[in-house]
All heavy atoms as an XYZ file, in Angstrom:
971
protein
N      11.760    -16.162     14.746
C      10.919    -16.341     13.595
C      11.638    -15.743     12.345
O      12.077    -14.601     12.386
C       9.599    -15.616     13.836
C       8.629    -15.766     12.684
S       6.949    -15.201     13.054
C       7.204    -13.443     13.356
N      11.791    -16.535     11.312
C      12.405    -16.038     10.074
C      11.482    -15.050      9.379
O      10.300    -15.083      9.531
C      12.709    -17.221      9.157
C      13.773    -18.143      9.715
C      14.135    -19.191      8.718
N      12.984    -19.708      7.966
C      12.327    -20.826      8.283
N      12.671    -21.478      9.357
N      11.328    -21.243      7.568
N      12.072    -14.185      8.575
C      11.313    -13.179      7.906
C      10.275    -13.738      6.962
O       9.193    -13.199      6.833
C      12.233    -12.227      7.187
C      11.549    -11.045      6.533
C      12.501    -10.054      5.962
C      11.696     -8.885      5.455
N      12.570     -7.848      4.919
N      10.580    -14.806      6.241
C       9.655    -15.349      5.259
C       9.015    -16.625      5.730
O       8.641    -17.481      4.928
C      10.406    -15.563      3.928
C      11.582    -16.490      4.079
O      11.921    -16.869      5.173
N      12.250    -16.810      2.963
N       8.828    -16.767      7.055
C       8.197    -17.981      7.566
C       6.714    -17.915      7.267
O       6.129    -16.905      6.894
C       8.420    -18.049      9.090
O       7.705    -17.055      9.743
N       6.051    -19.081      7.433
C       4.642    -19.172      7.144
C       3.865    -18.259      8.077
O       2.881    -17.590      7.626
C       4.188    -20.646      7.257
C       4.846    -21.486      6.136
C       2.677    -20.776      7.156
C       4.655    -22.952      6.275
N       4.266    -18.211      9.324
C       3.558    -17.390     10.279
C       3.628    -15.907      9.879
O       2.662    -15.177      9.925
C       4.114    -17.605     11.682
C       3.496    -16.760     12.759
C       4.125    -16.985     14.100
C       3.541    -16.056     15.149
N       4.260    -16.167     16.418
N       4.829    -15.485      9.517
C       5.024    -14.077      9.092
C       4.235    -13.762      7.826
O       3.693    -12.706      7.734
C       6.518    -13.822      8.911
C       6.813    -12.337      8.907
O       6.692    -11.689      7.873
N       7.167    -11.831     10.050
N       4.176    -14.711      6.888
C       3.403    -14.491      5.712
C       1.912    -14.358      6.005
O       1.231    -13.484      5.447
C       3.604    -15.703      4.719
O       5.016    -15.814      4.480
C       2.882    -15.460      3.393
N       1.404    -15.154      6.920
C      -0.021    -15.071      7.314
C      -0.285    -13.723      8.017
O      -1.311    -13.113      7.767
C      -0.396    -16.239      8.237
C      -0.762    -17.454      7.448
C      -1.368    -18.485      8.374
N      -0.263    -19.107      9.042
C      -0.309    -19.830     10.146
N      -1.439    -19.983     10.737
N       0.784    -20.363     10.648
N       0.628    -13.315      8.862
C       0.447    -12.010      9.570
C       0.466    -10.872      8.546
O      -0.382     -9.983      8.616
C       1.544    -11.825     10.623
C       1.291    -12.820     11.776
C       1.556    -10.411     11.145
C       2.429    -12.848     12.811
N       1.408    -10.915      7.600
C       1.443     -9.893      6.534
C       0.144     -9.801      5.794
O      -0.414     -8.719      5.526
C       2.579    -10.162      5.549
C       3.931     -9.898      6.160
O       4.064     -9.246      7.211
N       4.958    -10.456      5.512
N      -0.404    -10.951      5.388
C      -1.657    -10.991      4.638
C      -2.834    -10.464      5.480
O      -3.641     -9.673      4.982
C      -1.974    -12.424      4.213
O      -0.842    -12.929      3.482
C      -3.226    -12.520      3.356
N      -2.904    -10.830      6.729
C      -3.992    -10.378      7.579
C      -3.906     -8.874      7.853
O      -4.902     -8.169      7.790
C      -3.949    -11.154      8.908
C      -5.159    -10.891      9.794
C      -6.431    -11.415      9.215
O      -6.450    -12.349      8.394
O      -7.492    -10.813      9.573
N      -2.710     -8.371      8.120
C      -2.546     -6.951      8.341
C      -2.889     -6.157      7.055
O      -3.533     -5.124      7.132
C      -1.105     -6.628      8.832
C      -0.859     -5.141      8.845
C      -0.874     -7.186     10.198
N      -2.478     -6.656      5.907
C      -2.801     -5.997      4.640
C      -4.293     -5.945      4.431
O      -4.852     -4.882      4.068
C      -2.147     -6.721      3.448
C      -2.424     -6.067      2.134
C      -1.761     -6.818      0.986
O      -0.965     -7.698      1.191
N      -2.093     -6.393     -0.211
N      -5.008     -7.026      4.714
C      -6.462     -7.068      4.525
C      -7.156     -6.064      5.476
O      -8.028     -5.311      5.066
C      -7.008     -8.472      4.782
C      -8.486     -8.613      4.511
C      -9.021     -9.976      4.595
N      -8.020    -11.034      4.511
C      -7.915    -12.052      5.351
N      -8.760    -12.147      6.360
N      -7.013    -12.968      5.201
N      -6.747     -6.055      6.741
C      -7.366     -5.180      7.706
C      -7.033     -3.714      7.441
O      -7.859     -2.815      7.569
C      -6.946     -5.547      9.146
C      -7.549     -6.814      9.602
C      -9.084     -6.870      9.522
O      -9.681     -5.799      9.791
O      -9.595     -7.927      9.230
N      -5.780     -3.414      6.978
C      -5.424     -2.034      6.628
C      -6.282     -1.566      5.439
O      -6.733     -0.422      5.415
C      -3.943     -1.952      6.225
C      -2.923     -1.668      7.340
C      -1.535     -1.627      6.777
C      -3.253     -0.382      8.069
N      -6.503     -2.422      4.494
C      -7.381     -2.072      3.322
C      -8.747     -1.792      3.821
O      -9.383     -0.791      3.358
C      -7.397     -3.234      2.323
O      -6.125     -3.420      1.772
N      -9.287     -2.567      4.719
C     -10.641     -2.316      5.258
C     -10.694     -0.987      6.010
O     -11.656     -0.226      5.880
C     -11.065     -3.462      6.136
C     -11.352     -4.725      5.384
O     -11.616     -4.695      4.199
N     -11.290     -5.845      6.070
N      -9.679     -0.691      6.816
C      -9.616      0.523      7.589
C      -9.577      1.717      6.630
O     -10.264      2.707      6.809
C      -8.462      0.545      8.560
C      -8.688     -0.536      9.642
C      -8.248      1.893      9.203
C      -7.486     -0.815     10.484
N      -8.733      1.665      5.599
C      -8.555      2.749      4.656
C      -9.872      2.973      3.878
O     -10.246      4.110      3.574
C      -7.411      2.552      3.685
C      -5.999      2.597      4.281
C      -5.003      2.379      3.177
C      -5.783      3.919      4.944
N     -10.521      1.894      3.541
C     -11.734      1.985      2.725
C     -12.879      2.593      3.582
O     -13.649      3.378      3.038
C     -12.144      0.606      2.239
C     -13.187      0.678      1.159
C     -13.483     -0.686      0.552
N     -12.434     -1.705      0.611
C     -12.546     -2.839      1.280
N     -13.581     -3.164      1.934
N     -11.528     -3.673      1.265
N     -13.011      2.200      4.842
C     -14.138      2.615      5.611
C     -13.974      3.572      6.700
O     -14.903      4.271      7.116
N     -12.775      3.696      7.243
C     -12.648      4.435      8.527
C     -11.962      5.776      8.442
O     -12.124      6.591      9.339
N     -11.196      6.051      7.448
C     -10.447      7.300      7.384
C     -11.323      8.413      6.861
O     -11.870      8.337      5.744
C      -9.190      7.142      6.493
C      -8.305      6.012      6.957
C      -8.397      8.448      6.409
C      -7.650      6.253      8.282
N     -11.451      9.489      7.648
C     -12.297     10.606      7.234
C     -11.433     11.820      6.808
O     -11.989     12.859      6.454
C     -13.161     11.058      8.420
C     -14.086      9.995      8.937
C     -15.218      9.732      7.996
C     -16.278      8.823      8.604
N     -16.161      7.434      8.238
N     -10.138     11.673      6.813
C      -9.222     12.756      6.426
C      -9.398     13.100      4.963
O      -9.252     12.216      4.108
C      -7.783     12.327      6.724
C      -6.831     13.493      6.680
O      -7.072     14.486      5.937
O      -5.798     13.447      7.378
N      -9.695     14.343      4.590
C      -9.880     14.680      3.201
C      -8.591     14.617      2.351
O      -8.672     14.579      1.141
C     -10.397     16.128      3.249
C      -9.968     16.668      4.577
C      -9.913     15.483      5.485
N      -7.448     14.592      2.995
C      -6.194     14.450      2.260
C      -5.992     13.063      1.687
O      -5.304     12.911      0.662
C      -5.005     14.783      3.138
C      -4.950     16.251      3.613
C      -3.797     16.448      4.512
N      -4.060     15.794      5.814
C      -3.227     15.851      6.838
N      -2.149     16.546      6.799
N      -3.561     15.251      7.979
N      -6.625     12.065      2.274
C      -6.447     10.696      1.813
C      -7.314     10.518      0.561
O      -8.556     10.675      0.636
C      -6.821      9.672      2.894
C      -6.709      8.256      2.375
C      -5.945      9.883      4.122
N      -6.716     10.175     -0.535
C      -7.436     10.003     -1.803
C      -8.392      8.817     -1.725
O      -8.080      7.812     -1.056
C      -6.453      9.815     -2.936
N      -9.530      8.874     -2.366
C     -10.502      7.765     -2.304
C      -9.988      6.508     -2.993
O     -10.374      5.415     -2.660
C     -11.734      8.299     -2.970
C     -11.322      9.523     -3.731
C     -10.085     10.019     -3.086
N      -9.118      6.665     -4.016
C      -8.570      5.512     -4.725
C      -7.179      5.151     -4.164
O      -6.175      5.133     -4.887
C      -8.494      5.833     -6.232
C      -9.789      6.030     -6.877
S     -10.809      4.565     -6.812
C      -9.944      3.551     -7.997
N      -7.142      4.840     -2.873
C      -5.911      4.452     -2.200
C      -5.998      2.942     -1.900
O      -6.976      2.469     -1.396
C      -5.742      5.234     -0.883
O      -5.699      6.633     -1.167
C      -4.447      4.843     -0.169
N      -4.937      2.261     -2.272
C      -4.950      0.784     -1.938
C      -3.644      0.419     -1.312
O      -2.600      1.019     -1.502
C      -5.157      0.017     -3.245
O      -4.088      0.293     -4.160
N      -3.712     -0.670     -0.527
C      -2.544     -1.243      0.145
C      -1.975     -2.344     -0.768
O      -2.625     -3.345     -1.003
C      -2.902     -1.813      1.510
C      -1.668     -2.361      2.191
C      -3.558     -0.743      2.398
N      -0.815     -2.101     -1.333
C      -0.197     -3.035     -2.291
C       0.442     -4.200     -1.557
O       0.250     -5.361     -1.929
C       0.820     -2.326     -3.196
C       1.470     -3.279     -4.134
C       0.133     -1.213     -3.956
N       1.221     -3.921     -0.503
C       1.921     -4.969      0.231
C       2.162     -4.502      1.606
O       2.168     -3.261      1.892
C       3.222     -5.312     -0.465
N       2.388     -5.455      2.530
C       2.687     -5.137      3.895
C       3.843     -6.038      4.350
O       3.794     -7.239      4.032
C       1.482     -5.339      4.827
C       1.833     -5.284      6.285
C       0.386     -4.339      4.510
N       4.802     -5.477      5.034
C       5.937     -6.261      5.593
C       5.982     -5.985      7.112
O       6.377     -4.922      7.510
C       7.250     -5.840      4.964
C       7.411     -6.239      3.545
C       8.746     -5.817      2.963
O       9.601     -5.278      3.735
O       8.931     -5.938      1.759
N       5.530     -6.952      7.887
C       5.606     -6.841      9.331
C       6.910     -7.470      9.783
O       7.307     -8.542      9.311
C       4.422     -7.563     10.025
C       4.539     -7.497     11.532
C       3.107     -6.977      9.526
N       7.644     -6.740     10.638
C       8.912     -7.234     11.115
C       8.697     -8.527     11.932
O       7.656     -8.718     12.503
C       9.605     -6.184     11.984
N       9.705     -9.414     11.979
C       9.521    -10.669     12.727
C       9.229    -10.492     14.209
O       8.552    -11.301     14.800
C      10.882    -11.350     12.548
C      11.395    -10.815     11.278
C      10.959     -9.391     11.221
N       9.630     -9.326     14.816
C       9.329     -9.107     16.199
C       7.988     -8.390     16.395
O       7.576     -8.107     17.508
C      10.448     -8.295     16.880
C      10.612     -6.914     16.274
O       9.923     -6.615     15.272
O      11.406     -6.117     16.829
N       7.258     -8.183     15.311
C       5.917     -7.552     15.342
C       5.890     -6.140     15.906
O       4.869     -5.636     16.297
C       4.909     -8.431     16.112
C       4.794     -9.861     15.675
C       3.806    -10.604     16.567
C       4.317     -9.959     14.239
N       7.031     -5.441     15.875
C       7.058     -4.105     16.400
C       6.874     -3.050     15.325
O       6.330     -1.937     15.619
C       8.399     -3.853     17.129
C       8.648     -4.798     18.276
C       8.594     -4.021     19.565
C       8.996     -4.950     20.690
N       7.965     -5.178     21.651
N       7.343     -3.299     14.119
C       7.227     -2.325     13.055
C       6.577     -2.989     11.809
O       6.568     -4.216     11.660
C       8.631     -1.793     12.631
O       9.429     -2.869     12.233
C       9.272     -1.007     13.774
N       6.091     -2.118     10.935
C       5.404     -2.618      9.771
C       5.581     -1.561      8.647
O       5.440     -0.365      8.897
C       3.912     -2.753     10.098
S       2.844     -2.984      8.686
N       5.929     -2.039      7.461
C       6.002     -1.150      6.309
C       4.763     -1.476      5.457
O       4.584     -2.596      5.015
C       7.244     -1.454      5.483
C       8.552     -1.082      6.150
C       9.730     -1.412      5.253
C      11.039     -1.190      5.969
N      12.148     -1.615      5.135
N       3.993     -0.423      5.192
C       2.799     -0.573      4.374
C       3.014      0.177      3.054
O       3.237      1.370      3.048
C       1.564     -0.025      5.080
N       3.030     -0.568      1.962
C       3.267      0.022      0.653
C       1.922      0.419      0.077
O       1.011     -0.414     -0.104
C       3.973     -0.989     -0.280
C       5.362     -1.272      0.218
C       5.624     -2.370      1.030
C       6.456     -0.441     -0.114
C       6.885     -2.640      1.507
C       7.723     -0.715      0.349
C       7.943     -1.805      1.176
O       9.193     -2.058      1.614
N       1.755      1.737     -0.194
C       0.498      2.327     -0.611
C       0.576      2.791     -2.046
O       1.548      3.352     -2.467
C       0.168      3.576      0.320
C       0.189      3.156      1.785
C      -1.165      4.189     -0.044
C      -0.846      2.198      2.158
N      -0.507      2.556     -2.777
C      -0.638      3.031     -4.159
C      -1.826      3.977     -4.239
O      -2.890      3.666     -3.724
C      -0.838      1.822     -5.106
O      -0.990      2.317     -6.412
N      -1.595      5.114     -4.874
C      -2.657      6.114     -5.003
C      -2.879      6.445     -6.446
O      -1.905      6.695     -7.195
C      -2.270      7.382     -4.202
C      -3.354      8.465     -4.342
C      -2.044      7.114     -2.756
N      -4.114      6.402     -6.893
C      -4.451      6.786     -8.232
C      -4.614      8.284     -8.285
O      -5.527      8.841     -7.616
C      -5.730      6.092     -8.706
C      -6.133      6.328    -10.136
C      -5.088      5.708    -11.052
C      -7.473      5.731    -10.425
N      -3.682      8.976     -8.978
C      -3.750     10.435     -9.007
C      -2.390     11.015     -9.260
O      -1.413     10.312     -9.533
N      -2.351     12.350     -9.215
C      -1.077     13.007     -9.525
C      -0.127     13.042     -8.296
O      -0.475     12.451     -7.246
C      -1.348     14.453    -10.003
C      -2.102     15.281     -8.981
O      -2.630     14.739     -8.017
O      -2.157     16.522     -9.124
N       1.024     13.639     -8.467
C       2.031     13.629     -7.408
C       1.529     14.326     -6.122
O       1.792     13.813     -5.017
C       3.259     14.385     -7.960
C       4.491     14.166     -7.162
C       5.068     12.829     -7.430
C       6.463     12.740     -6.869
N       6.919     11.337     -6.865
N       0.770     15.415     -6.251
C       0.262     16.119     -5.099
C      -0.720     15.229     -4.322
O      -0.713     15.196     -3.080
C      -0.438     17.405     -5.511
C      -0.933     18.227     -4.307
C      -1.389     19.588     -4.741
C      -2.011     20.369     -3.610
N      -1.977     19.890     -2.307
N      -1.585     14.502     -5.010
C      -2.544     13.627     -4.350
C      -1.814     12.521     -3.578
O      -2.186     12.151     -2.485
C      -3.490     13.001     -5.367
N      -0.714     12.003     -4.136
C       0.070     10.980     -3.496
C       0.738     11.533     -2.220
O       0.682     10.896     -1.175
C       1.142     10.415     -4.458
C       0.575      9.694     -5.589
C       1.624      9.244     -6.597
O       2.780      9.581     -6.486
N       1.191      8.470     -7.592
N       1.318     12.717     -2.295
C       1.973     13.308     -1.157
C       0.948     13.667     -0.065
O       1.185     13.413      1.106
C       2.724     14.582     -1.547
C       3.912     14.321     -2.428
C       4.533     15.590     -3.015
O       3.991     16.706     -2.755
O       5.530     15.445     -3.743
N      -0.231     14.169     -0.417
C      -1.267     14.490      0.555
C      -1.776     13.253      1.211
O      -2.041     13.261      2.400
C      -2.409     15.246     -0.139
C      -2.072     16.650     -0.518
O      -1.024     17.158     -0.054
O      -2.793     17.288     -1.321
N      -1.919     12.158      0.466
C      -2.398     10.909      1.003
C      -1.396     10.361      2.046
O      -1.835      9.949      3.112
C      -2.636      9.895     -0.091
O      -3.671     10.378     -0.984
C      -3.077      8.548      0.478
N      -0.128     10.391      1.726
C       0.864      9.924      2.676
C       0.841     10.757      3.938
O       0.890     10.225      5.077
C       2.305      9.916      2.047
C       2.408      8.838      0.978
C       3.371      9.716      3.108
C       2.344      7.389      1.533
N       0.733     12.095      3.823
C       0.677     12.970      5.024
C      -0.580     12.687      5.840
O      -0.554     12.622      7.054
C       0.685     14.434      4.570
C       2.065     14.895      4.093
C       2.007     16.344      3.636
C       3.359     16.738      3.061
N       3.306     18.047      2.423
N      -1.702     12.495      5.140
C      -2.962     12.155      5.846
C      -2.868     10.858      6.591
O      -3.347     10.706      7.732
N      -2.264      9.849      5.923
C      -2.125      8.527      6.603
C      -1.172      8.604      7.785
O      -1.424      7.971      8.811
C      -1.648      7.503      5.602
C      -2.645      7.077      4.515
C      -1.959      6.186      3.495
C      -3.868      6.423      5.171
N      -0.109      9.374      7.654
C       0.839      9.502      8.752
C       0.162     10.214      9.977
O       0.411      9.843     11.105
C       2.073     10.276      8.325
C       2.970      9.452      7.463
C       4.111     10.282      6.833
O       4.067     11.489      6.827
N       5.089      9.594      6.282
N      -0.679     11.196      9.702
C      -1.366     11.875     10.805
C      -2.449     10.965     11.439
O      -2.779     11.156     12.591
C      -1.949     13.172     10.352
O      -3.057     12.967      9.480
N      -2.971     10.036     10.661
C      -4.003      9.151     11.191
C      -3.443      7.831     11.667
O      -4.202      6.864     11.925
C      -5.055      8.918     10.109
N      -2.121      7.726     11.843
C      -1.513      6.499     12.196
C      -1.977      5.948     13.551
O      -2.236      4.756     13.710
C       0.026      6.567     12.262
C       0.674      5.254     12.553
C       2.110      5.344     12.945
O       2.741      6.417     12.719
O       2.632      4.351     13.464
N      -2.226      6.835     14.514
C      -2.714      6.430     15.801
C      -4.088      5.753     15.713
O      -4.335      4.723     16.306
N      -4.980      6.367     14.948
C      -6.295      5.781     14.726
C      -6.196      4.438     14.019
O      -6.876      3.451     14.396
C      -7.195      6.761     13.928
C      -8.484      6.106     13.473
C      -9.514      5.918     14.374
C      -8.622      5.682     12.152
C     -10.697      5.344     13.950
C      -9.814      5.105     11.728
C     -10.820      4.939     12.645
O     -12.004      4.323     12.244
N      -5.339      4.342     12.986
C      -5.180      3.142     12.237
C      -4.624      2.017     13.111
O      -5.125      0.863     13.080
C      -4.305      3.390     11.002
C      -5.015      4.314     10.013
C      -3.936      2.103     10.273
C      -4.119      4.845      8.885
N      -3.664      2.358     13.961
C      -3.099      1.325     14.865
C      -4.142      0.867     15.856
O      -4.209     -0.347     16.182
C      -1.909      1.929     15.643
C      -0.602      1.808     14.881
C       0.560      2.261     15.737
N       0.948      1.193     16.667
C       1.861      1.352     17.577
N       2.511      2.482     17.729
N       2.153      0.379     18.426
N      -4.932      1.769     16.349
C      -5.996      1.429     17.301
C      -7.015      0.461     16.634
O      -7.390     -0.529     17.252
C      -6.696      2.687     17.776
C      -7.891      2.425     18.613
N      -7.805      1.984     19.933
C      -9.206      2.533     18.363
C      -9.006      1.809     20.404
N      -9.899      2.136     19.509
N      -7.417      0.787     15.439
C      -8.361     -0.091     14.714
C      -7.733     -1.441     14.418
O      -8.382     -2.469     14.463
C      -8.837      0.572     13.442
C      -9.772      1.759     13.676
C     -11.063      1.312     14.332
O     -11.686      0.359     13.852
O     -11.416      1.930     15.376
N      -6.448     -1.427     14.064
C      -5.732     -2.693     13.782
C      -5.662     -3.572     15.030
O      -5.902     -4.743     14.961
C      -4.343     -2.373     13.258
C      -3.627     -3.418     12.456
C      -4.403     -3.717     11.170
C      -2.262     -2.892     12.053
N      -5.380     -2.912     16.167
C      -5.330     -3.671     17.442
C      -6.685     -4.224     17.819
O      -6.796     -5.321     18.400
C      -4.787     -2.764     18.546
N      -7.733     -3.496     17.490
C      -9.083     -3.950     17.801
C      -9.531     -5.125     16.950
O     -10.204     -6.026     17.423
C     -10.061     -2.763     17.595
C     -11.424     -2.964     18.193
C     -12.282     -1.704     18.017
N     -12.438     -1.289     16.657
C     -13.326     -1.855     15.827
N     -14.069     -2.803     16.210
N     -13.430     -1.368     14.564
N      -9.089     -5.147     15.674
C      -9.522     -6.200     14.787
C      -8.610     -7.417     14.717
O      -9.074     -8.520     14.454
C      -9.705     -5.661     13.327
O      -8.484     -5.053     12.939
C     -10.799     -4.608     13.267
N      -7.320     -7.228     14.957
C      -6.371     -8.328     14.892
C      -5.852     -8.596     16.314
O      -5.355     -7.702     16.973
C      -5.204     -8.055     13.973
C      -5.695     -7.807     12.536
C      -4.212     -9.204     14.011
C      -4.570     -7.467     11.582
N      -5.943     -9.840     16.755
C      -5.472    -10.201     18.045
C      -3.995    -10.584     17.997
O      -3.634    -11.713     17.677
C      -6.312    -11.362     18.635
C      -5.952    -11.687     20.034
O      -5.310    -10.858     20.735
N      -6.304    -12.885     20.485
N      -3.114     -9.588     18.215
C      -1.686     -9.794     18.203
C      -1.068     -9.342     19.551
O      -1.660     -8.460     20.190
C      -1.047     -9.024     17.022
C      -1.430     -9.571     15.696
S      -0.699     -8.772     14.239
C       0.425     -7.608     14.765
N       0.045     -9.883     19.845
C       0.737     -9.498     21.101
C       1.115     -8.037     21.015
O       0.923     -7.276     21.977
C       1.976    -10.363     21.314
C       2.685    -10.003     22.587
C       3.862    -10.945     22.853
N       3.378    -12.303     23.021
C       3.906    -13.378     22.517
N       4.994    -13.266     21.774
N       3.433    -14.597     22.762
N       1.671     -7.648     19.973
C       2.122     -6.221     19.732
C       1.401     -5.716     18.488
O       1.360     -6.386     17.468
C       3.597     -6.063     19.548
C       4.403     -6.496     20.741
O       4.025     -6.192     21.872
N       5.481     -7.220     20.508
N       0.914     -4.496     18.571
C       0.377     -3.849     17.358
C       1.545     -3.063     16.743
O       2.132     -2.208     17.399
C      -0.790     -2.868     17.694
O      -1.770     -3.626     18.383
C      -1.378     -2.299     16.412
N       1.904     -3.382     15.497
C       3.115     -2.770     14.916
C       2.974     -1.276     14.670
O       1.858     -0.793     14.429
C       3.295     -3.552     13.624
C       1.968     -4.093     13.304
C       1.241     -4.311     14.617
N       4.069     -0.571     14.745
C       4.131      0.827     14.381
C       4.212      0.860     12.823
O       5.066      0.191     12.246
C       5.389      1.461     14.978
C       5.532      2.901     14.700
C       6.750      3.459     15.351
O       7.119      3.057     16.481
O       7.399      4.347     14.709
N       3.319      1.605     12.190
C       3.165      1.522     10.767
C       3.926      2.662     10.094
O       3.813      3.834     10.473
C       1.668      1.575     10.355
C       0.908      0.530     11.080
C       1.511      1.456      8.834
C      -0.587      0.710     11.028
N       4.713      2.311      9.068
C       5.366      3.321      8.219
C       4.801      3.179      6.850
O       4.855      2.116      6.217
C       6.881      3.084      8.217
C       7.612      4.078      7.397
C       9.112      3.859      7.378
C       9.753      4.963      6.587
N      11.180      4.670      6.328
N       4.216      4.252      6.364
C       3.582      4.242      5.026
C       4.624      4.650      3.963
O       5.277      5.667      4.093
C       2.375      5.178      4.990
C       1.268      4.766      5.890
C       1.099      5.376      7.098
C       0.442      3.730      5.521
C       0.092      4.958      7.968
C      -0.599      3.306      6.355
C      -0.744      3.945      7.587
N       4.716      3.819      2.915
C       5.658      4.065      1.849
C       4.905      4.073      0.539
O       4.083      3.189      0.288
C       6.737      2.951      1.837
C       7.467      2.909      3.160
C       7.654      3.110      0.652
C       8.371      1.711      3.334
N       5.157      5.065     -0.293
C       4.483      5.162     -1.592
C       5.086      4.131     -2.552
O       6.304      4.058     -2.707
C       4.667      6.577     -2.188
C       3.937      6.829     -3.465
S       2.146      6.555     -3.381
C       1.662      7.735     -2.182
N       4.213      3.362     -3.139
C       4.621      2.317     -4.044
C       4.329      2.746     -5.501
O       3.230      3.037     -5.832
C       3.861      1.011     -3.766
C       4.358     -0.143     -4.625
O       5.559     -0.326     -4.704
O       3.479     -0.845     -5.188
N       5.388      2.863     -6.297
C       5.275      3.340     -7.671
C       5.206      2.195     -8.670
O       5.205      2.464     -9.873
C       6.456      4.232     -7.980
C       6.668      5.402     -7.035
C       5.626      6.470     -7.147
O       4.853      6.494     -8.110
N       5.608      7.383     -6.199
N       5.167      1.011     -8.246
C       5.264     -0.162     -9.161
C       4.136     -0.269    -10.141
O       4.287     -0.578    -11.284
C       5.429     -1.465     -8.380
O       4.270     -1.717     -7.648
N       2.874      0.078     -9.705
C       1.737      0.003    -10.602
C       1.874      1.081    -11.665
O       1.677      0.795    -12.856
C       0.431      0.146     -9.796
C       0.250     -1.047     -8.866
C      -0.762      0.262    -10.705
C      -0.924     -0.986     -7.965
N       2.217      2.306    -11.243
C       2.382      3.377    -12.196
C       3.541      3.073    -13.166
O       3.368      3.304    -14.390
C       2.731      4.658    -11.439
C       2.850      5.900    -12.278
C       3.131      7.130    -11.437
O       2.862      7.147    -10.243
O       3.676      8.130    -12.034
N       4.595      2.490    -12.684
C       5.723      2.088    -13.530
C       5.287      1.061    -14.530
O       5.619      1.120    -15.717
C       6.868      1.579    -12.672
C       8.046      1.089    -13.431
C       8.983      1.951    -13.985
C       8.257     -0.277    -13.643
C      10.053      1.528    -14.716
C       9.366     -0.747    -14.351
C      10.244      0.175    -14.874
O      11.335     -0.284    -15.593
N       4.499      0.083    -14.114
C       4.000     -0.961    -15.018
C       3.099     -0.405    -16.096
O       3.169     -0.813    -17.228
N       2.235      0.532    -15.731
C       1.348      1.185    -16.747
C       2.175      1.939    -17.756
O       1.911      1.841    -18.973
C       0.320      2.099    -16.036
C      -0.415      2.940    -17.043
C      -0.680      1.275    -15.225
N       3.188      2.633    -17.296
C       4.035      3.426    -18.228
C       4.781      2.495    -19.159
O       4.919      2.772    -20.356
C       5.006      4.319    -17.459
C       4.320      5.527    -16.829
O       3.224      5.956    -17.289
N       4.906      6.060    -15.802
N       5.334      1.396    -18.635
C       6.066      0.448    -19.473
C       5.142     -0.201    -20.479
O       5.487     -0.403    -21.648
C       6.742     -0.601    -18.590
C       7.891     -0.104    -17.777
S       9.167      0.703    -18.746
C       9.884     -0.695    -19.580
N       3.927     -0.508    -20.057
C       2.930     -1.106    -20.965
C       2.572     -0.143    -22.098
O       2.513     -0.549    -23.281
C       1.660     -1.463    -20.195
O       0.712     -2.056    -21.044
N       2.472      1.131    -21.812
C       2.182      2.134    -22.830
C       3.347      2.223    -23.825
O       3.144      2.301    -25.040
C       1.944      3.518    -22.245
C       0.595      3.659    -21.570
C       0.430      5.051    -20.963
C      -0.866      5.185    -20.229
N      -0.975      6.497    -19.611
N       4.569      2.194    -23.306
C       5.792      2.268    -24.165
C       5.873      1.072    -25.057
O       6.181      1.185    -26.238
C       7.018      2.458    -23.328
C       7.145      3.808    -22.689
C       8.359      3.944    -21.819
C       8.410      5.319    -21.190
N       9.579      5.470    -20.317
N       5.558     -0.124    -24.508
C       5.589     -1.323    -25.335
C       4.535     -1.259    -26.429
O       4.819     -1.644    -27.592
C       5.425     -2.550    -24.427
C       6.684     -2.753    -23.590
C       5.161     -3.820    -25.276
C       6.541     -3.789    -22.506
N       3.350     -0.794    -26.083
C       2.301     -0.637    -27.073
C       2.650      0.324    -28.180
O       2.414      0.042    -29.369
C       0.979     -0.157    -26.415
C       0.335     -1.279    -25.544
O       0.731     -2.444    -25.698
O      -0.523     -0.941    -24.740
N       3.271      1.464    -27.811
C       3.700      2.447    -28.809
C       4.789      1.812    -29.750
O       4.759      2.010    -30.964
C       4.278      3.674    -28.131
C       3.252      4.542    -27.441
C       3.907      5.622    -26.627
O       5.131      5.867    -26.757
O       3.154      6.318    -25.908
N       5.711      1.067    -29.149
C       6.797      0.481    -29.917
C       6.229     -0.580    -30.881
O       6.587     -0.614    -32.052
C       7.803     -0.198    -28.976
C       9.060     -0.764    -29.613
C       9.878      0.336    -30.267
C       9.897     -1.449    -28.573
N       5.307     -1.395    -30.429
C       4.754     -2.423    -31.334
C       3.918     -1.788    -32.411
O       3.934     -2.260    -33.567
C       3.899     -3.444    -30.539
O       2.920     -2.771    -29.790
C       4.777     -4.291    -29.615
N       3.230     -0.686    -32.086
C       2.437      0.035    -33.094
C       3.374      0.626    -34.145
O       3.098      0.553    -35.363
C       1.617      1.157    -32.430
C       0.540      1.735    -33.322
C      -0.332      2.754    -32.649
N      -0.654      2.456    -31.248
C      -0.257      3.180    -30.182
N       0.465      4.262    -30.369
N      -0.619      2.835    -29.011
N       4.480      1.194    -33.719
C       5.463      1.812    -34.645
C       6.085      0.711    -35.534
O       6.222      0.904    -36.747
C       6.579      2.523    -33.909
C       6.063      3.806    -33.239
O       4.958      4.256    -33.608
O       6.795      4.338    -32.349
N       6.391     -0.424    -34.954
C       6.959     -1.524    -35.744
C       5.953     -2.050    -36.751
O       6.343     -2.437    -37.879
C       7.469     -2.640    -34.845
C       8.702     -2.322    -34.000
C       8.983     -3.459    -33.013
C       9.903     -2.050    -34.890
N       4.715     -2.140    -36.373
C       3.677     -2.615    -37.260
C       3.449     -1.641    -38.415
O       3.251     -2.049    -39.554
C       2.348     -2.781    -36.497
C       1.332     -3.570    -37.215
C      -0.004     -3.676    -36.467
C       0.132     -4.532    -35.241
N      -1.120     -4.717    -34.521
N       3.530     -0.325    -38.099
C       3.377      0.688    -39.164
C       4.510      0.616    -40.170
O       4.364      0.814    -41.380
C       3.299      2.085    -38.527
C       1.975      2.351    -37.787
O       1.010      1.534    -38.010
O       1.918      3.254    -36.953
N       5.755      0.381    -39.661
C       6.913      0.292    -40.567
C       6.831     -0.932    -41.463
O       7.266     -0.944    -42.575
C       8.192      0.258    -39.737
C       8.548      1.574    -39.112
C       9.772      1.459    -38.200
O      10.460      0.401    -38.242
O      10.149      2.444    -37.553
N       6.260     -2.033    -40.957
C       6.156     -3.277    -41.672
C       5.141     -3.189    -42.819
O       5.268     -3.895    -43.783
C       5.806     -4.444    -40.739
N       4.206     -2.308    -42.663
C       3.153     -2.194    -43.703
C       3.538     -1.355    -44.878
O       4.429     -0.766    -45.127
C       1.896     -1.611    -43.063
C       1.246     -2.566    -42.113
C      -0.001     -1.928    -41.462
O      -0.240     -0.767    -41.654
O      -0.693     -2.630    -40.727
């Protein structure tokens, strides 16, 4: 199975949806921030491993605590994933902090400041 095949894309989407549901409703760990979202999921073609890109609204400490909390709850998350998705193998999940949303917000702020400065100079 190729990495970007239709089957793999469907599996990625389904795993992402179920991980979001599990994070929203099932995790009781206080380290996991309430504003945690699953940005993307990449399941390996052999269905043995999975990279879950996580975005957390908060400071650096909240992000680190959320990753530690998710890593400690990986067994529970895999169990819930196996219960909800009928797959031959339940992938081993590696949680990765995704900074793209934060980067986009910062770039948007810089662009707004730049256009405001250019508008002020033009007047």
